[in-house]
C-alpha positions, 0 to 999 in steps of 0.5 A: 099411807099407813101409820105405826109406832116405828114408821109412817108409809105412803104408797103412791101410783109408781112408788112408795115412801117411809118416814119415821114418826117424827114431826118437825114443825116450823113458823113460816112453812108447812110441817115436815116428817121424818129424819134427816137421813130420809127427808132432804127437806129438813134443812133448817132448825124447827121444833121436833116432836116424837113419840105421839103416835101411840098417844092418839086419843089421849086426853093428856097432850104432848109437851114440846120442848118449848113448852107448848102443848099439842094434841097427839092426834093433830100431830099424826094428822100433820105428819100424814098430810106432810107424807101425802104431799111428799108422795105427790111430789108437792102436787095436789093430792089425788082424788081419793085417799085411804088411811089404815090405822092400827086394828087394835085402836079403840073408838076413842082414838079413831074418833079422834083422828077422824076429827083431826084429819077433818080439820086439814082443808084438803080433807075438810068436806063441806068447808073446801071446794078442793077437799078430796074424799078420805077413807079410814080403814083398820089395817087388818081390813086393808091387809085382807083386802090386799091379800085376797086380791093377790096372792089369795086366801082360802074361801072357807075356814078360819083365817088368822091375820097376824100383824107384826109391828114395832110394838107389838103383834095383833091377831085377828081371827075372821071367818072366810065363809062369812065374807071374812068377818072377824070372829073374835076380838083382835088381840094385842100380843106385846111380848113379840115386837120389833123393838124387843127383837132389837133389844134382844139382839142388842143384849146378845151383841153386848155379851159377845163384846167383853172378849173384843175389849171394844166396849167399856160400859163404865166409860162416859160414852157408854149411853151414845155407844149403846144408841149406835149399837142398837141402831146398828142391831136393828139394821142388821136384823133387817139385812138378816131377813134376806141374807144369812150373814151380816156384820155390824159395821163400825160398831163400838169401833170393831166389826161384829159378825152375826148370822141368821141362826144367832138372831133366830136363837135370840128371838125363839122364845118370844116367837113361840109366845105368838103361837101360843097367843094365837092358840089361845085366841082360837080357844077363847073363840070357841074355834078348833085349831084344825079349823085354821086354814091360813095365817096372813102375815104382815107388818115389818116382822113378817120379813123374818123368816123364822116367823113364817117357818115357826107358824107354818110348822106349828099349825101346819097351814100356809103363811100368806104374805105379800113381798113387802109385808110392811106395806100390805096394809097400804096397798090394801087401802089403795085398792079400796080407794080405787074400788068400783061403787057398791064393790064390797068384795074381799071384805065387808066394809061399813061406814065408821061413825063417832067412836064416843058413841059406840063403846064405853069410855073405859073400853081397852084399846089393846082389844078390837071388839067385834061388832056390827062395824067398826064404829056406828056414830054420825060419820061427820063427827066434829070434835073441837080442840080441847082448851089449852091445846094448840094445833100442830099445823101453824095457822098459814095459808099455802096455795096448792095446785088446783084439783082436777075435775074427776074423771069418768070411772074407768074399768079396774087397773092394777093397784101399782098403776092407781093414782091413790095415796095411802095412809095407815092410821087415820081419816076422814069418812071413817070405814071399817071391817064390818065385825059380826059374831056368832056366824057359822064358819066354813067347818062345823063347829058349835056356836058359842053365842053371840059375840059383839063389840066394836072399835 
């Protein structure tokens, strides 16, 4: 499964599921994730909580409508568990589960999610006979793992992983010749995101509305109308990824025609800023632009054709992506979950430890620091709930199907036939990319001194 501010996603053996990060809590049944339009099980009133994904690791809890307070990481953990059971159709969870979390998350957030997931009986090693193995990977590591397998990337040179998400773009540089280890900090570029694209498109549509007489900004229904129009703009943006023309149906009482060229015009400046950010990241790392051999494009924003053409035109290198880039990290997690013992191919990964012991408390969450590993604390970090906070899941006991005994290892099979569920965002046995600095790249360049840090 994968976690993001815009969507949570799960990939099972034969299908994938996406849900909005909205959690509904009930008194007498497990929580449900998503909104009614995508989850038919939301058939009765409950306590609805939103906007918790980007608060993971925050010492200040989320205050619900009824005044109760919840830890953000507990909410994310319950949302992921609900999504996992949705992916399996309510059956027992698979024998191996991988969660991928945003690569720009700081060590405190990673440790908080690790602890929250371990409180679930399904993933509480040592406390339940039916607990299943759970692994945590940064989404940049998982994406590389997937892309290396298919369609493939160069084996030498610098590769940039650009994750175009709903709240920002992550840029990670790795050295292909050095087992794809990062050579610089992951940079969080917030000037280009799915939310900002929606806002830009909304502004453009608004500028076209006065001529139609369909919208009165001073009207009492203005807020509701704008909300609906923004949703229509988001849907139009998604459709324009595969079509050159679309229509905002029934937007503010009328149809509005939009073309892909109009969308590209509205995002051109912010998209160009991604190119500048990548150039600056290369320069700060002492890497010449000519040393860049490929760009891996992942995240929902990678579906926009202009993203591919702009980056390939600016850097004159191939831009590599999967058919569904919003699920690339989840697919990579599936491959990692199904790997054979001792297999570290494609991306070097090592056990992540408690984040509190790996970086100063004031380390910025917007930068992923390169280090010997994503984290190096005891992987069994037990972080108890803070006083005054409540776990998101009510104290209930539910019977699930008994877990079958694990079968003997069999030869590798394609990811789409693997009985694994992927989560992007959190985990139990936290794993991460091993980041080592000062490694010679595939092409000749001067070493600028050691670069160390950690997630």
